[in-house]
C-alpha positions in Angstrom: -12.5 -8.3 -0.2 -11.2 -4.6 -0.1 -7.7 -4.6 -1.0 -5.6 -1.4 -0.9 -1.8 -0.8 -2.5 0.5 2.1 -1.7 3.6 3.5 -3.7 5.6 6.4 -3.4 7.6 7.5 -0.4 11.6 7.8 -0.3 14.0 10.1 1.6 14.4 13.5 0.9 16.0 16.5 2.5 13.8 19.4 4.5 11.7 21.5 2.4 11.0 18.8 -0.1 8.3 17.0 -1.6 6.9 13.3 -2.4 3.9 11.8 -3.7 1.9 8.8 -2.0 -0.5 7.0 -4.0 -2.9 4.3 -3.1 -5.2 2.2 -4.9 -8.2 0.2 -3.7 -10.2 -2.3 -4.9 -13.0 -5.2 -3.6 -15.3 -2.2 -3.4 -17.1 0.9 -4.3 -14.7 3.5 -4.2 -16.7 6.3 -5.2 -19.0 5.4 -2.3 -15.9 5.0 0.5 -13.8 7.6 2.6 -10.1 7.1 2.6 -7.5 8.4 5.0 -3.8 8.6 5.2 -2.2 7.6 8.8 0.9 7.7 9.9 3.6 6.0 12.5 6.7 8.0 13.9 9.5 5.7 15.2 7.8 4.7 18.8 4.8 6.6 18.3 1.2 5.6 17.9 -0.8 5.8 14.5 -1.4 8.8 13.9 -4.6 10.3 11.6 -2.6 12.8 8.9 -5.2 13.3 6.3 -9.1 12.6 5.1 -11.6 12.4 2.0 -14.6 11.8 2.0 -17.1 10.4 -0.8 -18.2 13.8 -1.7 -14.6 15.3 -1.6 -14.3 17.1 1.1 -11.2 16.7 3.5 -9.7 17.2 6.4 -6.4 17.8 7.5 -4.2 17.6 10.9 -2.8 20.6 12.4 0.3 19.5 12.1 0.0 19.2 8.2 -2.8 21.5 7.3 -0.9 24.0 4.3 1.8 21.4 3.0 -0.4 18.1 2.7 -2.8 18.1 -0.1 -5.0 14.8 -0.4 -6.5 14.3 -3.5 -9.0 11.3 -5.0 -9.5 10.2 -8.5 -12.8 7.7 -8.7 -12.3 6.5 -12.1 -8.9 5.2 -10.9 -10.2 4.0 -7.4 -7.0 5.8 -6.4 -6.0 8.4 -3.5 -2.6 10.4 -3.6 -1.4 12.3 -0.6 1.5 15.2 -2.0 3.4 16.3 0.4 5.1 19.8 0.4 7.6 21.5 2.9 8.2 18.4 4.2 10.0 18.5 8.1 12.0 16.1 10.0 9.5 15.1 12.3 7.2 14.0 9.2 9.2 11.1 9.3 6.9 8.1 9.6 5.4 4.8 8.1 2.3 6.2 5.9 -0.6 3.9 5.7 -3.4 4.3 3.6 -6.8 3.1 4.6 -10.3 3.0 3.5 -13.9 2.7 5.5 -16.7 1.3 3.3 -19.8 0.3 5.1 -20.4 -2.9 3.2 -17.0 -4.6 4.4 -16.0 -5.9 7.9 -13.8 -4.0 10.1 -10.0 -5.1 10.2 -7.6 -3.9 13.0 -5.1 -1.1 12.4 -1.0 -1.7 12.3 0.2 0.4 14.5 -1.7 1.5 18.3 -4.5 3.9 18.5 -5.2 3.3 15.1 -8.8 2.9 13.8 -10.6 -0.5 12.8 -11.1 0.4 9.1 -12.1 -1.7 6.2 -8.7 -2.0 4.8 -5.2 -0.9 5.5 -2.2 -0.5 3.0 1.0 -1.9 3.4 2.7 1.2 4.6 5.0 3.4 3.0 8.3 5.4 4.6 9.1 8.7 4.0 12.2 9.7 5.6 13.2 13.8 5.9 16.2 14.9 6.6 17.8 18.0 7.9 
């Protein structure tokens, strides 16, 4: 069973930084693609960033240049560094895994795609 455990998050003022981490187990991490989604209050799930097994990354336009996603295959961990935070970044952030050998599960919020696993979510609150 694929499992994801998130850490990090918290409350900061606009312009501040936070770092989210997600530790995976239950699959061959090196072969999996990972992503971060977020859900702001009253909104659908929004894709924030992805990192593929070869290390290539994708960022939503809203976070490009401010957020950085990385992976450490030795520790089966991905991280999301959030810099220059804005109040509109306030949301619950979810880590997600895509593993070809695992069944898919529904996401935690509307419009979330089925993935191999989802983290429990971590709150990020940015005040102006």
